[in-house]
C-alpha positions, 0 to 999 in steps of 0.5 A: 751326243745323246739324242731325243725324240719329240721334245715338248715344252708344256708351260703352266702359267697362272694368273689371279682372277679376283680377290675379295676386295675386287670390283667388276672393273678390277676383275675385268682388267685382270681378265683382259691381262690374262687374255693378252697371253693368247693369239688375237683369234683365240681372244675372240673365241674366249669372249664369244664362248663366254664361259668365264663371264657366265661364272662371274658371280660364282666365286667358288668355281672349281675347274672350268675349261674356258674354250668350248673346243677345250684347246686352240692351236698356237697358230691359226690354221695349224694342227694342235700337235704343233702347239696349243693353248689350254685355258682354264679357270681355277676358283679365283684364278686362271690357268693356262697350259701352253704347249709347243712340240717338234713338228716332225715328232718322229725325228731325233733331235738333240736337247738343244732343240728345246731352245727353239721351242722356248723361242716360239713360246716367248714370241707368243707371250711377249712381255706378258707375265704370270701373276701367280707363277709358272712351271716349265715342264720339258718332256721327251722320250729316248730312241734307245732307252734300254742302252742309256744309263741313269747318268746319261738320262740326268745328263740329257735333263741337264742339257735340256734345262740349259737349252731354255736357260742358257745363262746358267753358268754353274752345273745344273743340280736338280733338287729332286728326282723320281719316276712317273709312268716309267719316266725319270722325272727331275725337279729344279725348284728355286724357292726364292722370289723375284719382283715383276711389274705388271700393268692392269688397266692404267695401274702398274702393280708389283708382284712377287713370284717364284724365281724358277720352277722346272720339271724335266721328264725323260720317258722310255718310249712313245707309248708312255710319253703319249699317256702324259697328255691324259694327266695334264688336268692333274698337273694343272691343278697340282702346280696351281696349288704349288704356285698359289702357296708360294704366292701367298707366302710371298704376299705374307712376306711383304705384309710382314715387312710392312708391319715391322716398319709400322711398329718401328715407326709408332714405337719411335713416335710414342717414345719421343712424345712421352718425354715431352708430355710434362715439359713446362714451356708452351704446355697448351700448344704442345698438348694440342700438338701431341693430340694431333700426333696421336691421331696420326698414330692411330691411323698407322695403328689401324693400318697395322691391324689391317696388315695383321688381318691380311697376313692371317688371310694369307695363312688361311690361303696357304692352309687351304691350298696345302690341303688341296696340294696333298690331295691332288698329289695322291690323286695324280699318283693313283691315276698314273698307276691306273693308266699304266699298270705295272709302270714305275711311279714314285713322285714322293719327292713332290711331298717334300714341298708339303713339309717345307710349307708346314715347317717353314711357311706356316710356322713363320707366319704363325710366329710373326702373327703372335709377335705382332699381336704382342706388339699391338698390345705394347703399342696400345699400352704406350698410347693409352699411357700417353693419353692418360698423362696428356689428360692429366696435364690438360687438367692441370692447365685447365685448373691453372687457367681457372685459378688465374681467372679466379685471382683476376676476378678477385682483384677486379672486385677489390679494385672495384671497392674504390669506386669513384674515390680512386683518385682521392685514395691515390692522393691520400697514399701518394702525393698529388703529383704521383703519375698514377693519381693523374689517371683513374683508369691506369690507377685501377688497372695497376691496383687490379694487377698488384692485388691479383699478384698478391692473391696468386702468391698467397694461393700458391703458398697455401696450396704448397703448404697443403 
């Protein structure tokens, strides 16, 4: 069995602090959710120190350490070396480094010991989840590095990984490998998403974060291992940009699916009502119904447009954080080389993430935005065509109604010419016993009807011939 010394877990967690649409209540709820990751004594210290509260109006904050003492022990009245919290604010987000280490750091352990360290972390966090994402960093050094082969180093990394994820059935295959201040460093990055439900205030929210991101670093000796702590600030920022990008891409994927459903819904509705605009039966009521449907469609169209704007916003978020990621990657390589001159540092494999973002994330969003823009024009054209046809049909209905009024008015006018002699005229045309001649009112109504009908038929004939 291959042994290790001073196994340490550094869990980097990230929560969203505020978005553009958040009010003070929403920001407060997110702050309280972040505070729940800490021991109660540390929560009180965070509130007393008030570093986040002092900055609540300054949205463009870069990097603020939220505790005056910078670190807080994981358990009250225990040394920092056994575990600690390191909370920061990163712009519109929170970051937390939660570290646990083997108490007697000089004793040799097996990689399985990482499982005990993870349990300590889980007890502290409970059900609290990271709303932007998290990275597990497992670090240790070897008692006899010169006698260990590269294959054995990778075996240690695999066993360490399985210790914190014991349900892994298949053989662990790390996606990337490199070197960092003399350590051999491995990365396991599952770019898939998982849905989590978090409760902010009284409201439950669904979030989509990266399935799993793990870094395992096997150091050659104690000296290089201890330098790692001097570079945590760089790692904190680098991993934040990593998770902010994936989070924004996840949000974008949700928006894309919503936009697809909205487009399909509007397209289906407009397609079904196009055929009904010119139907003959119940035209007036049907046109009113179509107008009501179009008003509802317009609401969906507004949501569709807002969805596109939000997708564009997520694209910009990815672009900004990608630029920051690339700059920080260069900085961390430079700082590592300066800290340990002559040491082996090659973390170019982390640059592969940049390529993924450019070639897949940004490209996909760009293509969808262009597609949705074309879809918007198509839907607007369909809706405008329906409105135009509806107005034409409405004009026809109005014209027919006005024609009917004109015909009836003419009939009334002609019937009125009979005046008080209606009964006499009726008897002169029919015999005295004809029922219509017995009631002047009924005779006049009947006369109006037949005269109006005759005029209407004559009018239709003339319009048809013209």
